[in-house]
N, C-alpha and C positions, 0 to 999 in steps of 0.2 A: 805290475798284475792291469792288465787290461780290460776294462768293465764295460759290461756288455751295454749295447745300444740302450736309453730309456725310451720306453714309447710315449708320445705326447700328443696332444692336440694343439694346432698353432693357428693365428689369425693374423691379418693383415693390417699394416697401421695404414690409414686412409684417410684423406680429407673429405670431411663432408659439410653441407651446411647444418647446423646444428643451431636450436632455438635460444634464445639468451633469455634466461627464465629466473624469476626469485620466486622462492618458496615461503609460505607462511602458515600458520595454525589459523583457522578462522571459524567463524560462529554464525550459523544459520539464523535468520530473521525471518518474520512473516514479509510478505509485500504489504500487507497493510492487515492491522487486527485493530479488532471494534470490542469494546465491552458493551453489551447489550444490556441495558437498562430501561425501568417503565418509566414513562409519564405521566403516567393516570396511577393511582389507588386501588386497592381493594381486593378482594381473596382470589387468589389464582386457582383459575378452573382446572385448566389443563397445557399440555406439553405438548407441541404438535409434531415433535421431529424426536431421531435418535442420539443419544449420545455419542459423540464422537462420528457422526454422521457428515457426508457432503450437505451442505445447503445452498440453496441458489438465491440471489437475491430477488426479494420481495415474497419468499415464502412465508407463511404463516408459523410462527416460532411458539408465542405465547397466548392463553386467553384469559382475560381479568373480565370479573363479575360486570355486567355492562349495564344491568338495570337501574343504578341511581344516575347512570349517564344519561340512559335512553329518557328516564322521568324529567332529567333538566332538560332535555332537547324538547321533550312535547311542552314542556312550561313557556320555554324561551318561543316557540312557536305560536302558543296560545297568547302571549302578549302580543305576537305581530298582529294576530286575528283582531284581537280587543283596539288597538291602535288603528288598525285599516277602519273599522266600524266607527269610532271616534271621529277620523278623519272626513269619513264621508257625511257625518252629522254634522261636523263643522263647515264643510263645504256648502251643504245646504244653507247653513243658517248666514253664511255670508254670501250666497247668493240671495238670500231674503233679505239682507241688509243692503245689499246693492241695489235692488228693486226700491226699497223703502227710500233710500239717499236721494234716488232718481226722483220718486214722486214728491219728496221733500222740498228738493231743489227747484221743481217745477211749478210746486204752489208757492214758495217764496218768490219766484220770478213774478208770477201772475199778481201776487199780492203787493208787489212792489210797483207794478204799472196801474193798478187801482189806487195804490196811496197817489201815485202822481196825478192820476184824475181827481182823488179827494173823495172816493167813493168808500174806502176801508177805513176801518181806525187804526188809530196807534195802537192799542192792545191785540190786534188780531195779528198787525205786523210780526210784533215780538214773540207772538206763541206761534207762528209759521217760523222765524226765525230760529227760536229756539227749537223746534222739531227738527227742523234742517241739521242744525249741529250736533245734536243726539245722534240722529241717523248715521251721520258720519263718523263720530268717536265709537259708534257699535261697529260700523264697518270695520274701522282700525282694530277694534279689539276682535272682532273674527280672521281677521288676517294674521294677528298676532297668536291667536291661538290655534291656525293651521300651520303656522311654522313651528311652534312648539310641540304639535303632534308629530310633524314630519322629523322634526329633530329625535323625538322619542322612538318612532319608528325606525329611522336609521341605528339608534342605541339596539334596539331589539333586535334587528336584523344582524349587528356586530355579535349581540349574544348567542343568537341560534348558530352563528358560524363558528363562536367558540364551543358550543356546545357538541356540534358536529365534530369538530377538531378533537375534542377530549372523549368522545363515543369511539373515533378512531382509534385512539389510544389505548383502548382495552384489546385491542389486536394488535400485538406485537410482531413484527416481520423483519425479514433478514436485510438489515442495509446491504450487505456486500453478501457476494459468492465467495465459499470457502469451508474450512473442517471447522464444525462445531466443537466446543470442548465440554467438559463435565455441565450438567445443570446444577446450577449451586440454590435453587430453591425450587420446592416441587409442588405439586398439586395440593391444596387446601392451607398453603400459608399466607399470611397475609402480605401483600406486595405496598412497599411505599414508595409513592411518585420522587423520581429522582434520588432516589438512596444512593449512598456511596458505593455499596456492594452491587455489582453486577449480576444478572439472571442467569447470562453464560457469556464466553466469550469466543468471538469467531475469526480465526486466523486465516488469510486468504495465503495459499501456499502454492497455486500455478498460476503465475510465476512465484519465485519466491528470490530473497535476497541473501548472499553469503558477504559476510563483511570480515576484513584482514587488513593487519598493519604491517607495513614493510618500510625499511628504515630510508630514511630522509634522503640519503645518497641518491636514489633510484627515483625521485620525484620529478627532477627535470627529463629522466629519458622517458617515464611515462606521461608525462604532460605533454612531450613532444609527439610520441608516437601515437597516443589517445588522439590528437588533434588530427592527425592522418586518418587514421582506419580505428574500427572498435578493436580492442584487444581481448584476446581468449584467455580465460580463465578456465581451468580444469581442477574438479573438487572430487578427492574421494574420501571415504570415513576414515580409512586406515592407510599406512603405507604398503602394507601387503595386500591390500585389495586391488584387484585387477579391475573392478569397475570405476570408471570414472564416469563424471558430468560435467559436461562443457556448457558454457555461458560466456557473457560479455562483460567487461568493466562498464559500469553504469555511473559511479560517484567516485570522484576524488574530495576528499575534504579540503574545506578552506583554511584549516590550521594543521601544522606539525605539533605533536604532542612532546613539551619541553621536557617532560618526565622521562620518557622512552626513546626520545629522538625518533620515533615513527609515525608515519601519516597513512591514516584510516582510508581504505579503499573498500568500496562497496559493488559486488557483481550480481549481475542477474539471471534466473537461469531458468527454463520454461517448466523443469519439474513435471512434466505431463505423467510420469509413472510414478510419482511422490517419494523419489529414493531420498531426497532431501527433506527434513525435519525441523522446523522450529526448536530452537536450545541445543539442537547439534554440532558438536564440534568436528571440524573435517581439515584435512589437507588440503590448500590451496595453492596452485602453481599457475603463476601469471607469466606469458609470454608477452616479452617486450619488443623483441625484434630477432632477427636470425643473425648468424656469421659463419663464415668459414671456418672449421677447428680440424686439428689433427685429434683423430679418435682412435679408440682400440677397444674391444672387447671387454665389460667391467671385469671376469675372470681374470684377466692378463695380469691384475694389479695385485702383488704381494706387500705384505707389511713385515718392514724388519726395522732393526734398531736404530737406522739411520733415516728413516722415512720410508716413503714406498719407492719400491722398485719393481722391474719387469724383468723376465729373461728373456733375451734377443737373441734370435737362431743365426747365426752367423754364417757365413758362404760355405764352410766344409761340414754343417752339419753340426755343430757344436754351439753351447749356449754361454751367454755371459750374463751376471747380472748388471743392470744398469739403474741409477737411481734416476728417479721421474717425479716432475712437480705435475699435480692433476686436480681439475676442476671439477665440475659438477659431472653428474652421472645422466645421461640423458637416454632413455629408451633402451637401457642394456649396455649403452658404451659409456665411456668414459674420453673426457676432455684432457687431452694431454697438451700441458700448457710449455714443459721444457723436457728434453731428455731423448724424445724420439722424431724421426723424421719421415715422411709418408712413403711408403713402399719398404720398409722394413718390416719382418715378421717377427712377431713374439709369441710365447708360449701360453696358452691358456688354460691348459690341463695337464696334471702328472708333473706340476714344480716340485711336489714334495720330495722327489727323487733327486733332484737336479742338484748341482753344483757347479760350480763354476769350470768350464771348460768340457763338461760332459756331453758324451755323444748323444746324440738323438735320433731316434726313430719317429717321423710323423705317423698318424693315424691312416693315411692313406697309403704311403709306404709299406707300412706293417700289413695292412689288408692285401696289399699286391705281392709281399712275400709269402704270405699264407696261399 
């Protein structure tokens, strides 16, 4: 009994340049993450941003009650004014002491000449000499007083700068641009300076990192290819997702994990459309190189008791099952490592009705007959 031809669809066995890829499960990490903490204590007055919103570097995030810090600044500035006034008084005293010293030294010189002429008395000479010494010591005392006031003035100026810095800490601004998380302290609460708990966490998500591990046997190839050019990494949230995001390999870790036998890699993505999110798990595909390989449509491969096989179309339009060794699937095509040669034809649809030696009618021939 002759069986009628089985209508099938066929595809060609061809040689193509296909990428050499390694697949792994990756984890999305922020490009940078900052825990925003207060450097000044006091009541929290207001929150100037919306939770979950994008913020830019320098944007005002929180306001802390600044009144104690303004008062401290005013007191520091008043101390400077006081020191400046004391400095002016001491400088005037120093000028007077210098004038008195010059006068005393002139008197001493004159009486010394009179003593040589025998006109002045010994007592007068001693009094004039003592007056000159006193004037000199007074001058030194005034000079030391000025040095002390200038040192105090520098200390007060440093106190003013510190007070200004403390006052600036009452306005907490974004240190980086990124996505703000949940507000962890709300207005009305008392903020502690340098507390362990942050006020909010900002994650920079554009660009963003994806980290993943690959077996250490790929390390030499990856390192060699990375030295030549930037390697491409494509990620997708799940295997069924048609939407992929492409980035480049940025970091090869400096240590192989002895426990798992893998090397950690890190790829960077521009993430302009925020498709990747910190903490998310994704499927990562690293393209290391390209190779020429024999490929067939993935639909042609069937699973049998002895392994994978395909139905090969013979010249007389009959089919025979042939075991094959297959590799990775790339863009809907399977790499055939053994079992097929370029130029052969395989069945890609309708295999369920086939058997060894079955006559087939290809889809193109079937439509022509109709």
